[in-house]
C-alpha angles and dihedrals in degrees: 000000000000120000119227117233108242120209111220096184120114112261100221098044103040120087113243090234087069088058094053101269116136111247094233091057091053092050093045093051090047090053091049090049092050091048090051091050092050086058100208092178092063093237097310093113112046128145093214119020111238094228094069106103117247097353101050095096099041092098091056089048091053091048090051091051089053090052090046090053090051093049091046090050091049097050104028102026091065090062092056095044095047095046117089112254115265112244120190114239112249091208126034116240113268129211117224115210112204 
């Protein structure tokens, strides 16, 4: 039986590139989310009309989460990409007593 690899990183504060997403996809989705929030069509093109009770603003919430992921990737993802990869030590450090 194969074990699934669980990710124990927080969802809202971990860059998506650390979860296996390509960086360009994250930035592209963030740009699309920002474009959707800017609403250049003046409300003509909406995935969910805002006058539907309870679910009318879910599309704006999803667009905001895309923008959040892009900002998080921009500010936090750099730290992970510029840091040297962590390699587990094959041998534990030893102390030599002279």
